[in-house]
N, C-alpha and C positions, 0 to 999 in steps of 0.2 A: 505492500499498501503506498508505503513512501518512498520508495522509490518510483513507484507511479507519478506521483504528486509532484517529485526533483524530474522525472523528466519533462512535465507538463510546467512548469518553472524554466525549466530548462528554451525546453521548444519557445514558450512565449518571450524568454529574452534575444532570442536567435529571433524572430521574426521583427519583434521592435528595433535592433540592429540594422537587419536588412532593411527595413523601411526609412528607418533615420538616415543611413548612409544613401540611399537611391534617393529621397530627400538634397540632400548636401549634395550630388553629385549633378540632379537637375539645377538646383540652383548656380551651381557651377557653369551648368551650360548656356543658361538663358544669361548668364551676364559674359560668358565669351562672345556671346553672339550680339552684344552690345542691348540688350532687353534687361526689363528690371526685374530684379531679384526672383520679385514676390509677382502673383499674378493680380491684375487691376480688379477690385472690388467688381459684381454688373453688376452692382445701386450705383443710378448714377441721380443726386440730386438736381432737381431740374434748375436753370440758371437763373440766378435770378430770388431763389427760395430766400426766405431770411427768418422762416418758420411763425412765422407770425401771420397760422391761414387763417384767421379768422377776420382779418383786415385784408385779407393778400390780393392783390392785383393779377396774378395767375391763376388764380382759381378760375378753372372754368367754368366750372358751375354757377359762381355767382358772376362771372364776365358777360353771363349770355343772360339774367335775368332780364336787362331792358334790351329791346333791339335794338335803340338809338343813344350814342353814349348823352349824357349830359352834360353840357359844359358850362362851368364856376366863372366865365368871364376870363377865359385861361384860352385861346386860342391859340395862340401865339406859343403854347407848349409844342402844339403838331409837329412844328417840326426836326421835333427830339423824337421822332415815331423808328423804333428800331437802333436805338442807343444803349450802349450798354453801361449799366450804371459806375462802372468805374471811370468810364471818357468823357467826364462832365468835367469844365473846367471852371474858376469861380464865379465868373460871367454869366453862366445856364446857370449854377446851383440857387443865384440872387433870385432869379427870375421866377424860380418854383418856388422860394422861402416866401418872394412877394405875392404870392399868387396864396400859399398856405399860410399868413397870419391874417390875411383875408378873408378868410371862411370861418362862417361858424362852427362853432364846435360839435352841432349835428352834422353838418356838410362835409367831416374831414372822409369819414369811410366813403362816401360816395362817391368823394373826387377823388379818393386812389384808385378804386373800381369803376370812374370813368377813365381817367387816365387808363388802365389796365387793358381797357376795351378798343383806344385809339391804339396799343400799341405801344403805350409808352413811358419806362421804367424809371421811374425815381432813382435821383443819384443816393449814395448809402449812407451821407449822413442824414439828408433833407427824410429819405423815409425813416429812420431812427428816428427824429424832431416828431414828423407825423405820427406814427405810434404812441410816440410820449404824449403827445397831447390829448389824440384820440381817448387811452387809455383814463386823463385825469377827467377826459370828459365822460367815461365810461362811470366813474365811481359814483358809489351814490352820496348825493347831498345829506349834509343833518341840520 
């Protein structure tokens, strides 16, 4: 009985060692071919996803609630359609801030959704400020 257990433990150890060596060999081969050492994850987070799903301008369900986007006297922002959030300069960001700070608190979420419908992604820091303002407006008042 003890011999059987010992043989079993040795077999498992050998299998683990073989698997480890095969893994290391594969990693070395990938590096030698100029590939990353590890396989990239199959999950791809949508570009521009900030994790704020409640007010996300990329949420298709929210984006298509209205047939036409609502404009908040911000037609000049349409020229930024398709611009990635990290490609805005300070002058561009100022335009977004000007619109944001003229909105009523309850219009922030519809504005963000409207921008998403129009293919406009907020600059990163403007998006963060908009979410802060939205959350402040959402807090119950005492």
